C-alpha positions as CSV (number, residue, x, y, z in Angstrom):
1,M,86.1,137.5,88.8
2,W,87.7,140.9,89.4
3,S,87.9,143.6,86.7
4,G,87.5,147.3,85.9
5,P,84.7,148.5,83.9
6,R,84.3,147.9,80.0
7,N,86.5,144.8,80.5
8,M,84.0,142.6,78.8
9,S,83.1,141.7,82.2
10,T,79.2,141.4,81.5
11,A,79.9,139.3,78.5
12,L,82.0,136.8,80.3
13,M,79.3,136.9,83.2
14,Y,76.9,135.8,80.5
15,A,79.1,133.1,79.2
16,F,79.2,131.3,82.6
17,A,75.6,131.9,83.2
18,A,75.0,129.9,79.8
19,R,76.8,126.9,81.3
20,G,73.6,125.8,82.9
21,D,75.4,124.6,86.3
22,C,76.5,128.2,87.3
23,S,74.6,131.0,89.1
24,V,75.9,134.5,88.6
25,W,75.9,137.8,90.7
26,D,76.4,141.1,89.1
27,E,78.5,143.6,90.9
28,P,77.5,142.8,94.5
29,F,79.4,145.7,96.1
30,Y,78.0,148.4,93.7
31,A,75.3,150.0,96.2
32,A,78.0,149.8,99.2
33,Y,80.3,151.6,97.0
34,L,78.0,154.3,95.9
35,A,76.8,154.8,99.5
36,A,80.3,154.9,101.0
37,T,81.8,157.4,98.4
38,G,78.9,159.6,97.6
39,I,80.3,159.4,94.1
40,D,77.7,160.3,91.3
41,H,77.2,157.5,88.9
42,P,74.4,157.0,86.3
43,M,71.3,155.7,88.2
44,R,72.8,156.1,91.4
45,D,69.7,156.2,93.4
46,D,68.3,153.1,91.6
47,V,71.5,151.1,92.3
48,I,71.6,151.9,96.0
49,A,67.8,151.3,96.3
50,A,68.2,147.9,94.7
51,G,71.4,146.6,96.5
52,E,72.7,146.2,99.9
53,V,74.7,149.3,101.1
54,D,76.5,147.4,104.2
55,A,79.7,146.1,102.7
56,A,80.0,143.7,105.5
57,K,76.8,141.8,104.8
58,V,77.7,141.8,101.0
59,A,81.0,140.1,101.8
60,A,79.2,137.5,104.2
61,A,76.8,136.6,101.4
62,C,79.5,136.0,98.7
63,L,80.6,133.0,100.7
64,G,77.3,131.5,100.3
65,P,75.3,129.5,100.5
66,Q,75.4,129.2,96.7
67,P,72.2,130.1,94.9
68,A,69.9,127.4,93.5
69,G,72.4,124.8,94.8
70,R,74.4,124.8,91.5
71,A,77.9,123.7,91.5
72,I,79.5,127.1,90.4
73,W,78.8,130.6,91.4
74,Y,80.2,133.3,89.3
75,Q,80.6,136.7,90.9
76,K,81.3,139.6,88.8
77,H,83.2,142.1,91.0
78,M,84.5,145.5,90.1
79,T,87.7,146.4,91.5
80,M,87.3,150.0,92.3
81,H,84.2,148.8,94.4
82,M,86.4,147.3,96.9
83,L,87.2,150.3,99.0
84,P,90.1,150.3,101.4
85,E,87.8,150.5,104.3
86,F,86.0,147.3,103.2
87,D,87.1,144.1,105.0
88,R,88.6,141.8,102.2
89,A,88.9,138.7,104.5
90,F,86.2,137.0,102.6
91,M,88.3,136.8,99.5
92,R,90.3,134.0,101.1
93,G,87.0,131.8,100.9
94,L,86.7,132.5,97.0
95,T,88.7,131.4,93.8
96,N,89.8,135.0,92.6
97,V,90.4,135.5,89.0
98,F,91.4,138.7,87.3
99,L,89.8,140.0,84.0
100,I,92.0,142.6,82.2
101,R,91.7,144.8,79.0
102,H,94.2,147.3,77.6
103,P,93.5,150.7,79.2
104,A,93.3,152.4,75.8
105,R,90.2,150.4,75.1
106,V,88.9,150.7,78.6
107,V,89.0,154.6,78.4
108,A,87.6,154.7,75.0
109,S,84.5,152.7,75.9
110,Y,84.0,154.1,79.4
111,S,84.3,157.8,78.2
112,K,81.3,157.1,75.9
113,K,79.0,156.2,79.0
114,R,80.4,158.7,81.6
115,E,82.5,161.7,80.8
116,A,85.9,162.7,82.1
117,P,86.8,159.3,83.7
118,T,89.8,159.3,86.4
119,L,92.3,156.6,87.2
120,A,90.3,155.9,90.2
121,D,87.0,155.4,88.0
122,I,88.6,152.6,85.7
123,G,89.9,150.4,88.4
124,F,93.6,149.6,87.3
125,V,95.4,150.6,90.4
126,Q,92.7,148.9,92.7
127,Q,93.1,145.7,90.5
128,A,96.8,145.5,90.8
129,K,96.6,146.0,94.7
130,L,93.9,143.1,94.9
131,F,96.0,141.0,92.5
132,E,99.0,141.5,94.9
133,Q,97.0,140.8,98.1
134,V,95.6,137.4,96.6
135,A,99.1,136.4,95.6
136,L,100.3,137.2,99.2
137,F,97.6,135.2,101.1
138,S,97.4,132.5,98.5
139,G,101.1,132.0,98.0
140,K,100.5,131.7,94.3
141,I,100.0,133.9,91.3
142,P,96.3,134.3,90.7
143,L,94.7,133.5,87.5
144,V,94.6,136.4,84.8
145,V,92.6,136.3,81.5
146,D,92.8,139.2,79.0
147,S,89.7,140.1,77.2
148,A,91.6,140.5,73.9
149,D,92.7,136.6,74.1
150,I,88.9,135.7,74.9
151,R,87.9,137.5,71.7
152,A,90.7,136.3,69.7
153,D,90.0,132.6,70.6
154,P,86.9,132.2,72.7
155,R,87.0,128.4,72.8
156,G,90.8,128.0,73.5
157,T,90.9,130.9,76.1
158,L,87.8,130.0,77.9
159,G,88.8,126.3,77.7
160,R,92.2,127.0,79.4
161,L,90.5,129.2,82.1
162,C,88.0,126.3,82.9
163,A,90.8,123.8,83.1
164,A,92.7,126.1,85.5
165,L,89.6,126.5,87.6
166,G,89.1,122.6,87.7
167,I,85.8,122.8,85.9
168,S,84.9,121.5,82.4
169,F,84.5,123.8,79.5
170,V,80.8,123.8,78.1
171,E,80.2,124.8,74.5
172,G,77.2,126.6,75.4
173,M,79.6,129.3,77.1
174,L,80.1,130.8,73.7
175,Y,76.5,131.8,72.8
176,W,73.5,133.2,74.5
177,E,70.2,134.8,73.6
178,A,70.0,138.5,72.8
179,G,68.5,141.0,75.2
180,P,68.4,141.8,79.0
181,K,68.9,139.0,81.6
182,P,67.1,138.5,84.7
183,Y,70.3,138.5,86.6
184,D,71.5,141.9,85.2
185,G,72.0,144.7,87.8
186,V,69.5,147.4,87.9
187,W,72.1,149.6,86.1
188,A,72.0,147.5,83.0
189,P,69.8,150.0,80.9
190,H,72.7,152.4,80.9
191,W,75.6,150.4,80.7
192,Y,74.7,147.1,79.0
193,N,73.3,148.1,75.5
194,A,76.0,146.4,73.4
195,V,76.0,143.3,75.2
196,H,72.4,143.1,75.1
197,A,72.7,143.2,71.2
198,S,75.0,140.3,71.4
199,T,74.4,136.6,70.9
200,G,77.9,135.2,72.1
201,I,81.7,136.4,72.3
202,E,82.4,139.0,69.7
203,K,85.0,138.8,67.1
204,P,88.5,140.5,67.9
205,E,88.5,144.2,67.9
206,G,90.0,146.2,65.2
207,P,92.6,149.0,65.5
208,L,91.9,151.4,68.4
209,S,90.0,154.5,67.2
210,S,91.7,158.0,68.1
211,L,91.3,158.9,71.5
212,A,90.8,162.5,72.6
213,A,94.1,164.0,73.4
214,D,93.2,164.7,77.1
215,Y,92.6,161.0,77.6
216,A,96.3,160.1,76.6
217,P,97.7,160.8,80.1
218,L,95.0,158.8,81.7
219,V,96.0,155.8,79.5
220,E,99.7,156.1,80.3
221,Q,98.9,156.2,83.8
222,A,96.9,153.0,83.8
223,L,99.3,151.2,81.4
224,P,101.8,149.9,84.0
225,Y,99.0,148.2,86.2
226,Y,97.7,146.5,83.1
227,Q,101.1,145.3,82.1
228,R,102.0,144.1,85.6
229,L,99.1,141.5,85.5
230,A,99.1,141.0,81.6
231,V,102.5,139.1,81.9
232,H,100.5,136.4,83.8
233,R,97.6,135.8,81.6
234,I,96.8,132.3,80.7
């Protein structure tokens, strides 16, 4: 599952983990991304210490074997972590799905956790490029799911996603226990407060609150990349 940050990506990971037949992996390339870029992120040193900084080793691990012998392995990937210099050949061995969210909502959420985000930080450009690469090597349009559709109709949208993936929908995907999870990344204390307070897919979002004026250009820059994928959402 490829998304930018603040796309409901952790909640969707929790939904798949709640199936009972699915292992999950939280942002496998995060440590490699931080080590390669030198970018300053919250809990940077902890993330690098806890993860694998060799992107080639991470990519190899993504291809298996699957943990605990479970039928499904859900990998929550951040699009901006897949740097141009990282070999993407491993993606041919995965079923690649793209999770999207309107950039105005992404920027509003992200800016509360890390100030002054840039276009590169929120992953829309990278997501569009990955989408195009997958379409090219697979010869078909990859699956796209919009977080707004999941929140508007959790059972229906997740049911369509599961059907498209060739797996059964499990009612338990709609609910989970509140609190941290053993499979959370080490960065969870900074980023996952809201999802830790949740017990399932949240209700649809209301009108967007006013964004700071200086964020308007960032939303406008990201919007065409979101729209490019949104026309294909299930």
